[in-house]
matplotlib code that plots the C-alpha trace (Angstrom):
import matplotlib.pyplot as plt

x = [61.7, 61.9, 59.0, 61.0, 62.0, 57.9, 56.9, 59.5, 58.4, 55.8, 53.7, 55.9, 53.8, 53.8, 50.5, 50.6, 50.6, 48.5, 47.3, 50.3, 51.3, 51.3, 51.6, 48.6, 51.0, 48.8, 48.8, 52.2, 53.9, 56.6, 59.0, 61.8, 64.8, 66.9, 69.0, 71.3, 69.6, 70.5, 68.9, 70.8, 69.8, 65.7, 65.6, 67.9, 65.3, 62.0, 61.3, 61.5, 58.8, 56.0, 54.4, 51.2, 51.3, 53.6, 51.0, 48.0, 50.1, 50.4, 47.2, 45.9, 48.7, 47.8, 50.5, 48.9, 52.0, 52.5, 50.8, 48.2, 49.9, 53.4, 54.5, 55.9, 58.9, 59.8, 62.8, 63.9, 61.1, 63.5, 60.3, 59.2, 61.6, 62.2, 59.0, 59.5, 62.8, 60.6, 58.8, 60.3, 63.9, 63.1, 59.7, 60.2, 58.1, 59.3, 56.9, 53.2, 52.7, 51.4, 49.5, 49.0, 45.8, 45.2, 45.7, 46.6, 50.2, 51.0, 54.9, 56.1, 57.8, 60.0, 62.3, 62.5, 63.1, 59.9, 60.5, 59.8, 60.5, 58.2, 57.3, 58.4, 54.7, 53.9, 57.6]
y = [106.9, 108.7, 107.9, 106.3, 103.7, 103.2, 103.1, 100.0, 98.2, 95.7, 93.0, 89.8, 87.4, 84.0, 83.7, 87.1, 87.3, 89.2, 93.7, 94.0, 97.3, 100.2, 99.4, 102.1, 105.1, 105.9, 108.1, 109.6, 112.3, 114.4, 115.9, 117.3, 117.7, 119.3, 117.0, 117.8, 117.5, 114.5, 114.8, 111.7, 109.8, 110.9, 110.0, 106.5, 106.1, 107.0, 103.5, 101.8, 103.9, 102.5, 105.5, 105.5, 104.5, 107.0, 109.3, 107.5, 108.2, 111.9, 112.2, 110.0, 112.3, 115.6, 116.2, 117.0, 117.6, 115.5, 114.8, 112.1, 110.7, 110.8, 113.4, 112.3, 114.5, 113.7, 112.9, 116.2, 118.3, 121.0, 121.7, 118.2, 116.8, 119.2, 118.5, 114.7, 115.4, 116.4, 114.5, 111.4, 112.6, 116.2, 114.3, 111.9, 110.4, 110.0, 107.7, 106.2, 103.2, 100.7, 99.0, 95.4, 96.9, 92.1, 90.7, 94.1, 93.2, 96.7, 97.6, 100.7, 103.4, 105.6, 108.2, 107.2, 103.7, 101.0, 98.0, 95.2, 92.1, 89.6, 87.2, 83.9, 82.7, 85.0, 84.3]
z = [85.4, 82.5, 80.4, 77.4, 80.3, 81.0, 77.1, 76.9, 80.3, 80.1, 82.7, 82.8, 85.4, 84.1, 81.9, 81.5, 77.6, 76.5, 76.7, 79.1, 77.3, 78.4, 82.2, 83.4, 85.5, 88.6, 91.4, 89.8, 90.3, 87.9, 87.2, 84.7, 84.9, 81.7, 80.1, 77.4, 73.1, 71.8, 68.1, 66.0, 69.5, 68.7, 65.2, 66.1, 69.0, 66.6, 64.9, 68.4, 70.4, 69.9, 69.9, 70.0, 73.6, 74.9, 73.0, 75.4, 77.9, 78.3, 77.4, 80.6, 82.5, 81.0, 78.4, 75.3, 73.5, 71.3, 67.8, 67.9, 65.0, 64.5, 61.1, 58.3, 58.4, 62.1, 62.3, 60.9, 62.6, 64.5, 67.0, 66.8, 67.7, 70.4, 72.1, 71.9, 74.0, 76.6, 77.3, 77.1, 78.5, 81.0, 82.4, 85.6, 87.1, 90.3, 92.2, 91.7, 90.8, 86.8, 87.4, 84.4, 81.6, 81.5, 85.4, 87.6, 88.6, 90.4, 90.4, 92.2, 91.9, 93.9, 94.0, 90.2, 90.0, 89.3, 91.4, 88.3, 90.3, 91.1, 93.9, 93.2, 92.8, 89.8, 88.2]

ax = plt.figure().add_subplot(projection="3d")
ax.plot(x, y, z, "-o")
ax.set_aspect("equal")
plt.show()
């Protein structure tokens, strides 16, 4: 699972409507996988990313390359776009779990795939 995917996931357990994003990554195994950089895609994603959540997640994973605040010139800042690309598209969570900060529901990650399925009583 790429970190860009993690940035879009939230808990969807019935009744868990507040403080359910971002899911906290725990016991993760990270892997870097090279991917071709597409600046147009990155520029388009800037408005869709929850940047503060991405920075917080990265800090918990000891990835401290992103600036704390989104640069004003982010769309045209080549150095920033390269860092963003490496973090959201080349950093993969191979295994671990995501835990909801509100209800503590745990979603497992195996072979890079998050299991977001819920038991019948959770839907």
